[in-house]
N, C-alpha and C positions, 0 to 999 in steps of 0.2 A: 517468574515463571514470563514466556513470552511476550503476554500485549506489554505489560510493561520493559519488558526491554526494549520492543518498538514503538511504541511510546517515548522510550531517553534517547534513539537515534530519532526520531521526528524533532523533538522536543533540540536536537544540537543541531540537526538541517537548518532548524528552524523555520519546519511546519507546522502544522495543527495539526492534530492528534485529537481522531474518535470514536471510540470502541461501541457496537453495537448492532441489533439485530439489520436490517434492511429497513423494520418501518421506525426504528428513530433514526436513524441517518437518515431517512428523509425528510428527517422533521431540521436537522441541518438548514442555516440561512446563510448562505456564504454572504459574508461583504459583494458588495460590485467593484471588481478593479479591474473592467475586462478592459480599461482604455488607459494606465498604467504600460508602463514600457516595462516592469517584472511584477508581475501577478505573485500572488501568495498560492502556497503550494497546497492542499488538504491531501492529507489522509485518512482514509478512511477503512477501521478496521474488522470485516463484520463479522468475521467469526473463528474459533478456534480448533479444533480438535486436539484434543491430545491420544498418546497411545503409549501403554507403557512394552516393554519387548519382555519374552522371560524367555531363557535358554532351556534344552530340549528334555533338561528334570524337572520343568515345572515353575526355577526360578526366576524373580525377577532382577533383572539385569538393571545399573546405574543411567544407561544411558534410558534418555526420555526423545521420543521425534514428538511432533507438534503439526502439524498443518492448518494451512488458515486459507483466506482470501482477503487482501489489501488492498487500496487504492489508493494510487496517487495521483491524481486530478487537481485543473482551475476552474475557474469559475467560465463557463462557455460564453460568448459574444454570440446574441442568439441573432444581429447580422450580417454577420457571417456569408458572405455572396454564395458561395462553396462547400463542399469540402474540402479541396483543396487547401485552400485559405484556415482552414479552419485547424488540418492534421498540422500543413507546414508551420504555426503562430501559434497553434496549444497542445499540440499530441507531441508532435517531433519532437519537440524541446527536454520533454519530458520524460523521454527514452535514449536522449543524447546526451546527459547530464545527471539527472535527479534519479533515475533507475539504478545508475551506479551509483551514486550514492548512496543508498539502500542499502544498497547488497555491501559495501568495501565495510558501513556503520556494523553489520552483524558482523562480517569477519573480522572485525575486530573484537569485538567482545570475546572476553576467554570462552573454552570449553561450545560454545555456537559456531555452527555451520548449513549454509546453505545443500539441501539434498534435494531439491529438484523446485523450479522457477518458471514456471509461465505465462509469460503478458498476452492480455488480451485489447483491443482498443476497446477504448466508449469514449461515449460524448455523446453530451442531453441530457444523460444519464441524471436520476431523483427530480425530483420537483423545481431545487437549487439551480438545474442545469448545470455537469459541470463534464471536460471535458476530460481524457488521459489517459490511464490503463488501470485497469482491474487487474493483480497478478496474483497469483493461484500458486500457494510454496509448500512446501512439506521443508523444515530445519529441525536439526538435533541439536540434544545438549548432551555433549557426552561427561 
């Protein structure tokens, strides 16, 4: 299932991985590494919707579609003086490198491929305060 695939990709990339609803994700307390040169990347999978496909005769097709929401983020630095600094230091690097690594990770998995991918900036989210990207995705398993 896609949850295990995304978890393995996160582990392979050296990220943390959490799966659960917003209420559960809000309980996460990530180590404050904002002063370090390289911050830990956290991946949070909020939900997965599973879809079945049928042909015109009502028979189920072997292809499975999944959609969901995955965040890739780092701890916020509450001391950031402005949003430009936050974007340059915390949000943009995730877009420039980590999102591509996630995309390549799934493409390397046999039978899996991205169908749709939308990224939305997030900042100071959840109780632990994280910055990064919300990825609304759709994938298929052939």
